[in-house]
N, CA and C of each residue as an Amber inpcrd file, in Angstrom:
protein
   465
 104.9730000  78.4030000 130.9110000 103.6310000  78.0400000 130.5490000
 103.1760000  76.9090000 131.4590000 101.9370000  77.0130000 131.9240000
 101.4000000  75.9960000 132.8210000 100.6110000  74.9530000 132.0310000
 100.2510000  73.8480000 132.6940000  99.4370000  72.8230000 132.0480000
  98.1070000  73.4060000 131.6080000  97.5270000  74.3080000 132.4020000
  96.2610000  74.9410000 132.0240000  96.4090000  75.7520000 130.7480000
  97.5530000  76.3830000 130.5730000  97.7960000  77.1430000 129.3510000
  97.8300000  76.2230000 128.1500000  98.5180000  75.1270000 128.2620000
  98.6920000  74.2170000 127.1350000  97.3810000  73.5710000 126.7020000
  96.4650000  73.3260000 127.6590000  95.2180000  72.6660000 127.2790000
  94.1020000  73.6520000 126.9400000  94.3920000  74.9300000 126.8610000
  93.4000000  75.9010000 126.4450000  92.7220000  76.6250000 127.5960000
  92.9980000  76.2620000 128.8480000  92.3550000  76.9090000 129.9760000
  93.0450000  78.1780000 130.4250000  94.2420000  78.4400000 129.9310000
  94.9920000  79.6230000 130.3430000  95.0720000  80.6430000 129.2290000
  95.9960000  81.5330000 129.3820000  96.1270000  82.6470000 128.4480000
  96.8410000  82.2430000 127.1410000  97.7440000  81.2690000 127.2350000
  98.5550000  80.9010000 126.0720000  97.9620000  79.7140000 125.3280000
  96.9030000  79.9510000 124.5970000  96.2530000  78.8990000 123.8210000
  97.1100000  78.5370000 122.6150000  96.9010000  77.3280000 122.1080000
  97.7180000  76.8180000 121.0020000  97.7200000  77.7600000 119.8000000
  96.5730000  78.3110000 119.4450000  96.5110000  79.1930000 118.2870000
  97.2960000  80.4780000 118.5220000  97.2360000  80.9970000 119.7250000
  98.0120000  82.1850000 120.0660000  99.5050000  81.8860000 119.9390000
  99.9250000  80.7480000 120.4840000 101.3460000  80.3900000 120.4110000
 101.8140000  80.1670000 118.9840000 100.9580000  79.5930000 118.1520000
 101.3210000  79.3880000 116.7410000 101.5590000  80.7300000 116.0500000
 100.6980000  81.7040000 116.3080000 100.8940000  83.0440000 115.7200000
 102.1540000  83.7020000 116.2740000 102.4660000  83.4540000 117.5340000
 103.6650000  84.0450000 118.1280000 104.9330000  83.4290000 117.5360000
 104.8910000  82.1280000 117.2880000 106.0730000  81.4330000 116.7460000
 106.2660000  81.6820000 115.2520000 105.1700000  81.7950000 114.5240000
 105.2010000  81.9690000 113.0640000 104.2930000  83.1270000 112.6690000
 104.6720000  84.3400000 113.0260000 103.7810000  85.4760000 112.7800000
 103.6030000  85.7980000 111.2990000 102.3690000  86.0730000 110.9330000
 102.0400000  86.5080000 109.5780000 102.3440000  87.9910000 109.4480000
 102.7070000  88.4130000 108.2580000 102.8750000  89.8310000 107.9730000
 104.1590000  90.4670000 108.4540000 105.1350000  89.6570000 108.8570000
 106.4020000  90.2160000 109.3540000 107.1720000  90.9250000 108.2430000
 107.7940000  92.0190000 108.5950000 108.6240000  92.7760000 107.6590000
 109.6720000  93.5270000 108.4640000 110.7090000  93.9400000 107.7940000
 111.6900000  94.8150000 108.4190000 111.2630000  96.2400000 108.1110000
 111.0630000  97.0150000 109.1570000 110.5890000  98.3880000 109.0100000
 111.5500000  99.2930000 109.7710000 112.1720000 100.1930000 109.0360000
 113.1160000 101.1180000 109.6600000 112.3950000 102.0490000 110.6180000
 113.0580000 102.3920000 111.6770000 112.4670000 103.2270000 112.7290000
 111.9240000 104.5350000 112.1710000 112.6150000 105.1380000 111.2190000
 112.2080000 106.4370000 110.6940000 111.6290000 106.3610000 109.2860000
 111.1950000 105.1850000 108.8740000 110.6580000 105.0050000 107.5240000
 109.3630000 105.7980000 107.3630000 109.2910000 106.5600000 106.2750000
 108.0950000 107.3630000 106.0080000 106.8850000 106.4480000 105.8010000
 105.7510000 106.9010000 106.2600000 104.5190000 106.1610000 106.0530000
 104.3250000 104.9700000 106.9770000 105.1290000 104.8850000 108.0180000
 104.9740000 103.7950000 108.9740000 104.5260000 104.3710000 110.3140000
 104.0300000 103.5010000 111.1400000 103.4810000 103.9140000 112.4250000
 104.0670000 103.0380000 113.5070000 104.3790000 103.6580000 114.6320000
 105.0890000 102.9460000 115.7050000 104.4730000 103.2900000 117.0530000
 104.3070000 102.2660000 117.8690000 103.8470000 102.4610000 119.2460000
 104.6630000 101.5580000 120.1520000 104.8340000 102.0320000 121.3770000
 105.5460000 101.2700000 122.4010000 104.6530000 101.1900000 123.6340000
 104.6250000 100.0260000 124.2450000 103.9420000  99.8560000 125.5180000
 104.9590000 100.2480000 126.5930000 104.7820000 101.3990000 127.2470000
 105.7800000 101.8480000 128.2210000 105.8900000 100.9430000 129.4490000
 104.8670000 100.1530000 129.7150000 104.9000000  99.2820000 130.8930000
 105.8670000  98.1190000 130.7300000 106.0140000  97.6310000 129.4780000
 106.8470000  96.4350000 129.3030000 107.8780000  96.5610000 128.1840000
 107.7510000  97.5860000 127.3430000 108.7090000  97.7750000 126.2640000
 108.3270000  97.1270000 124.9470000 107.1720000  96.4450000 124.8830000
 106.7290000  95.8980000 123.5940000 106.6750000  97.0310000 122.5770000
 107.0340000  96.7100000 121.3360000 107.0450000  97.7160000 120.2720000
 106.4460000  97.1230000 119.0050000 105.5670000  97.9040000 118.3670000
 104.9600000  97.5130000 117.1000000 105.2010000  98.6270000 116.1010000
 105.6840000  98.2460000 114.9330000 105.7990000  99.1570000 113.7920000
 104.9210000  98.5770000 112.6930000 104.0780000  99.4140000 112.0990000
 103.1740000  98.9670000 111.0440000 103.3910000  99.7500000 109.7640000
 103.1880000  99.0500000 108.6690000 103.1750000  99.6690000 107.3370000
 101.8880000  99.2040000 106.6680000 101.0810000 100.1500000 106.2050000
  99.8760000  99.8170000 105.4660000 100.2400000  99.7090000 103.9910000
  99.8540000  98.6040000 103.3590000 100.0850000  98.4100000 101.9300000
  98.7430000  98.5700000 101.2410000  98.6720000  99.5500000 100.3280000
  97.4090000  99.8760000  99.6650000  97.4640000  99.5330000  98.1880000
  96.2870000  99.2940000  97.6290000  96.2070000  99.0920000  96.1830000
  95.9950000 100.4500000  95.5200000  95.8200000 100.4460000  94.2120000
  95.6950000 101.6960000  93.4570000  94.4550000 102.5010000  93.8380000
  93.4580000 101.8440000  94.4150000  92.2270000 102.5420000  94.7990000
  92.2770000 103.0900000  96.2180000  93.3570000 102.7940000  96.9420000
  93.4950000 103.2760000  98.3110000  93.0280000 102.2970000  99.3710000
  92.5920000 101.1120000  98.9440000  92.2110000 100.0920000  99.9210000
  93.4540000  99.5130000 100.5860000  93.3590000  99.2820000 101.8730000
  94.4410000  98.6210000 102.5980000  94.3100000  97.1280000 102.3100000
  95.2790000  96.5740000 101.5940000  95.2110000  95.1600000 101.2130000
  96.1000000  94.2770000 102.0800000  97.0200000  94.9240000 102.7750000
  97.9460000  94.1600000 103.6190000  98.5200000  95.0880000 104.6820000
  98.7780000  94.5100000 105.8270000  99.4880000  95.2230000 106.8870000
 100.7510000  94.4330000 107.1760000 101.8670000  95.1290000 107.1230000
 103.1430000  94.5130000 107.4900000 103.5470000  95.0800000 108.8420000
 104.1770000  94.2440000 109.6340000 104.5610000  94.6960000 110.9650000
 105.9420000  94.1810000 111.3400000 106.5590000  94.9270000 112.1930000
 107.7680000  94.4900000 112.8740000 107.4460000  94.6370000 114.3500000
 107.3570000  93.5150000 115.0260000 106.9310000  93.5110000 116.4180000
 108.0170000  92.9110000 117.2870000 108.3440000  93.6250000 118.3320000
 109.3080000  93.1540000 119.3210000 108.5770000  93.1640000 120.6530000
 108.3960000  91.9770000 121.2070000 107.6960000  91.9290000 122.4730000
 107.3230000  90.5170000 122.8730000 106.3850000  90.4290000 123.7730000
 105.9480000  89.1450000 124.3170000 105.1210000  88.3670000 123.2930000
 104.8410000  87.1250000 123.6200000 104.0690000  86.2490000 122.7270000
 102.6930000  86.8370000 122.4340000 102.0680000  87.4450000 123.4100000
 100.7310000  88.0090000 123.2000000 100.7900000  89.1580000 122.2060000
 101.7600000  90.0210000 122.3350000 101.9060000  91.1670000 121.4410000
 102.1940000  90.7040000 120.0100000 103.1240000  89.7740000 119.8560000
 103.4860000  89.2690000 118.5270000 102.2960000  88.5470000 117.8970000
 101.6210000  87.7010000 118.6770000 100.4700000  86.9600000 118.1510000
  99.3590000  87.9090000 117.7270000  99.0960000  88.9220000 118.5110000
  98.0500000  89.8780000 118.1800000  98.3730000  90.6210000 116.8850000
  99.6260000  91.0290000 116.7020000 100.0350000  91.6940000 115.4610000
  99.9030000  90.7430000 114.2730000 100.2470000  89.4910000 114.4690000
 100.1010000  88.4900000 113.4140000  98.6340000  88.3040000 113.0390000
  97.7790000  88.2190000 114.0460000  96.3450000  88.0630000 113.7920000
  95.7800000  89.2790000 113.0820000  96.2780000  90.4630000 113.4220000
  95.8690000  91.6840000 112.7380000  96.2340000  91.5950000 111.2510000
  97.4580000  91.2050000 110.9600000  97.8940000  91.0810000 109.5640000
  97.0300000  90.0700000 108.8080000  96.7290000  88.9550000 109.4520000
  95.8930000  87.9280000 108.8330000  94.4850000  88.4560000 108.6000000
  93.9560000  89.1640000 109.5660000  92.5990000  89.7220000 109.4830000
  92.4630000  90.6780000 108.3030000  93.3970000  91.5880000 108.1570000
  93.3210000  92.5630000 107.0660000  93.4480000  91.8570000 105.7200000
  94.3800000  90.9360000 105.5990000  94.5560000  90.2000000 104.3400000
  93.3130000  89.3930000 103.9810000  92.6670000  88.8140000 104.9730000
  91.4940000  87.9740000 104.7360000  90.3220000  88.7720000 104.1670000
  90.2760000  90.0640000 104.4530000  89.1780000  90.8870000 103.9440000
  89.3720000  91.2690000 102.4830000  90.5600000  91.0650000 101.9470000
  90.8060000  91.3890000 100.5530000  90.8200000  92.8810000 100.2620000
  90.8940000  93.6720000 101.2760000  90.9410000  95.1250000 101.1270000
  89.9900000  95.7980000 102.0910000  90.4850000  96.7900000 102.8000000
  89.6770000  97.5600000 103.7530000  89.9330000  99.0340000 103.5030000
  88.8890000  99.8100000 103.5920000  89.1020000 101.2540000 103.5580000
  89.7670000 101.6520000 104.8730000  90.4220000 102.7900000 104.9080000
  90.9640000 103.2420000 106.1890000  89.8770000 103.3450000 107.2680000
  88.6760000 103.7790000 106.8870000  87.5840000 103.8780000 107.8700000
  87.1990000 102.5060000 108.3990000  87.1440000 101.4950000 107.5120000
  86.8260000 100.1330000 107.9460000  87.9210000  99.5820000 108.8610000
  89.1760000  99.8670000 108.5240000  90.2960000  99.3920000 109.3460000
  90.2440000 100.0460000 110.7270000  89.9360000 101.3460000 110.7550000
  89.8250000 102.0460000 112.0280000  88.7000000 101.4440000 112.8720000
  87.5530000 101.2080000 112.2460000  86.4040000 100.6480000 112.9690000
  86.7090000  99.2420000 113.4840000  87.3640000  98.4340000 112.6670000
  87.6840000  97.0720000 113.0930000  88.6980000  97.0870000 114.2380000
  89.6660000  97.9810000 114.1710000  90.6520000  98.0960000 115.2530000
  89.9580000  98.4660000 116.5640000  89.0200000  99.3920000 116.5040000
  88.2860000  99.7950000 117.7110000  87.4350000  98.6450000 118.2310000
  86.7970000  97.9220000 117.3200000  85.9530000  96.7910000 117.7120000
  86.7710000  95.6990000 118.3940000  87.8990000  95.3480000 117.8150000
  88.7420000  94.3000000 118.4050000  89.3000000  94.7640000 119.7440000
  89.6940000  96.0170000 119.8300000  90.2050000  96.5470000 121.0950000
  89.1440000  96.4360000 122.1930000  87.9080000  96.7490000 121.8540000
  86.8080000  96.6120000 122.8220000  86.5980000  95.1490000 123.2070000
  86.6530000  94.2550000 122.2440000  86.4510000  92.8320000 122.5230000
  87.5830000  92.2640000 123.3740000  88.7660000  92.7760000 123.1770000
  89.8840000  92.3430000 124.0170000  89.6220000  92.6910000 125.4780000
  89.0260000  93.8410000 125.7090000  88.7550000  94.2750000 127.0840000
  87.6880000  93.4130000 127.7590000  86.7130000  92.9760000 126.9780000
  85.6080000  92.1970000 127.5530000  85.8280000  90.6970000 127.4580000
  86.6590000  90.2700000 126.5050000  86.8480000  88.8350000 126.2680000
  85.6990000  88.2200000 125.4970000  84.7880000  89.0420000 125.0030000
  83.6070000  88.5520000 124.2800000  83.8270000  88.6590000 122.7730000
  84.2810000  87.5780000 122.2020000  84.4810000  87.5100000 120.7640000
  83.3430000  86.7310000 120.1330000  83.0990000  86.9900000 118.8690000
  82.0650000  86.2930000 118.1120000  82.6970000  85.1220000 117.3690000
  81.9100000  84.0930000 117.0650000  82.4510000  82.9830000 116.2680000
  83.0470000  83.4580000 114.9400000  82.5020000  84.5370000 114.3880000
  83.0220000  85.0710000 113.1250000  84.3910000  85.7190000 113.2890000
  84.8350000  85.9000000 114.5280000  86.1630000  86.4770000 114.7720000
  87.2830000  85.4630000 114.5740000  86.9230000  84.2040000 114.3570000
  87.9110000  83.1730000 114.0630000  89.0790000  83.1430000 115.0310000
  90.3160000  83.2140000 114.4960000  91.5140000  83.0840000 115.3290000
  91.6210000  84.1190000 116.4420000  90.9770000  85.2610000 116.2770000
  91.0460000  86.2920000 117.3170000  90.4700000  85.8020000 118.6430000
  89.6210000  84.7950000 118.5900000  89.0390000  84.2490000 119.8070000
  90.1130000  83.7240000 120.7690000  91.2770000  83.3630000 120.2300000
  92.3740000  82.8760000 121.0770000  92.8780000  83.9610000 122.0230000
  92.5470000  85.2220000 121.7280000  92.9700000  86.3280000 122.5890000
  91.9740000  86.6080000 123.7230000  90.8310000  85.9460000 123.7260000
  89.7920000  86.2110000 124.7340000  90.2910000  86.1270000 126.1760000
  91.1130000  85.1430000 126.5500000  91.5530000  85.0630000 127.9510000
  92.3700000  86.2610000 128.4330000  92.8950000  87.0440000 127.5160000
  93.7060000  88.2070000 127.8950000  92.8980000  89.1790000 128.7450000
  91.5890000  89.2070000 128.5450000  90.7470000  90.1460000 129.3010000
  90.8370000  89.9200000 130.8100000  91.2350000  88.7230000 131.2230000
  91.3590000  88.4040000 132.6560000  92.6780000  88.8940000 133.2550000
  93.5590000  89.4200000 132.4220000  94.8890000  89.8390000 132.8650000
  95.1280000  91.2910000 132.4360000  94.6860000  92.2440000 133.2320000
  94.7790000  93.6550000 132.8360000  96.1750000  94.0990000 132.3920000
  97.2000000  93.5730000 133.0030000  98.5590000  93.9670000 132.6170000
  98.8990000  93.4860000 131.2090000  98.2590000  92.4280000 130.7530000
  98.5410000  91.8770000 129.4290000  97.6310000  92.4650000 128.3520000
  96.5730000  93.1370000 128.7660000  95.6330000  93.7270000 127.8180000
  96.3350000  94.7300000 126.9010000  97.2180000  95.5330000 127.4660000
  97.9550000  96.5110000 126.6550000  98.8240000  95.8150000 125.6100000
  99.3510000  94.6520000 125.9370000 100.1610000  93.8880000 124.9870000
  99.3170000  93.4600000 123.7870000  98.1180000  92.9820000 124.0590000
  97.2270000  92.5080000 122.9940000  96.6750000  93.6560000 122.1620000
  96.4710000  94.7960000 122.7800000  95.8860000  95.9460000 122.0790000
  96.8980000  96.7530000 121.2700000  98.1700000  96.6050000 121.5360000
  99.1760000  97.4950000 120.9490000  99.1120000  97.5450000 119.4220000
  99.0670000  96.4160000 118.7630000  99.0080000  96.4110000 117.2940000
  97.7150000  97.0500000 116.7980000  96.6210000  96.7970000 117.5030000
  95.3140000  97.3100000 117.0750000  95.2190000  98.8160000 117.2550000
  95.7840000  99.3530000 118.3190000  95.7670000 100.8070000 118.4940000
  96.7140000 101.4730000 117.4890000  97.7740000 100.7650000 117.1300000
  98.6710000 101.2870000 116.0950000  97.9510000 101.3060000 114.7500000
  97.1850000 100.2520000 114.4590000  96.3890000 100.2290000 113.2240000
  95.3770000 101.3700000 113.2180000  94.7280000 101.6170000 114.3440000
  93.7550000 102.7130000 114.4040000  94.4240000 104.0460000 114.0810000
  95.6020000 104.2820000 114.6550000  96.3430000 105.5190000 114.3680000
  96.7260000 105.6020000 112.8920000  97.2090000 104.4810000 112.3460000
  97.6310000 104.4450000 110.9470000  96.4440000 104.6790000 110.0170000
  95.3210000 104.0370000 110.3120000  94.1330000 104.1930000 109.4720000
  93.6050000 105.6230000 109.5380000  93.5970000 106.2060000 110.7330000
  93.1400000 107.5850000 110.8790000  94.0330000 108.5460000 110.0960000
  95.3330000 108.3560000 110.1890000  96.2730000 109.2010000 109.4570000
  96.1630000 108.9770000 107.9580000  95.9040000 107.7380000 107.5700000
  95.7930000 107.3780000 106.1620000  94.5480000 107.9940000 105.5260000
  93.5050000 108.1500000 106.3210000  92.2570000 108.7050000 105.8120000
  92.3020000 110.2270000 105.7410000  93.2220000 110.8330000 106.4730000
  93.3340000 112.2900000 106.4900000  94.1270000 112.7600000 105.2890000
  93.7040000 113.8820000 104.7100000  94.5080000 114.4360000 103.6090000
  95.8410000 114.9230000 104.1460000  96.8900000 114.8680000 103.3220000
  98.1870000 115.3530000 103.7750000  98.1260000 116.8240000 104.1490000
  98.8460000 117.1890000 105.1870000  98.8580000 118.5950000 105.5930000
  99.7450000 119.3900000 104.6510000  99.3690000 120.6210000 104.4410000
 100.1670000 121.5020000 103.5720000 101.0820000 122.3370000 104.4470000
 102.3330000 122.3570000 104.1130000 103.2890000 123.1410000 104.9060000
 103.9190000 124.2100000 104.0710000
């Protein structure tokens, strides 16, 4: 980490590092556990496994993750878990839409003040190789939400 990173001018802002060191929503998720979703960034090997926790009405009230990867990947997954919990429940459609919105904002670096801690990920847009690290948890959430909204297939 450089001096620019430590003072907020680089990619590793204090809030990002705090989420990387103390990630919210961590859980142990077996590789083949039913109802979980897994993605790997083939460029670097980062891996995210997600479990959606729903209430009796089908709202996603919590996202648990097991993330193995760089600080950006872990922090992004932590911020995702915090974001979902802060909403007090999201429909799968809302979770899918939010995942797409955050993924787009990661690409542009244009976050809104209402995005709170996610703003710490804005500098990632300047580093294309790191963009996939930041997006991994969000694209996994999009897949999970899409699958969650679909009726089970009949076999």
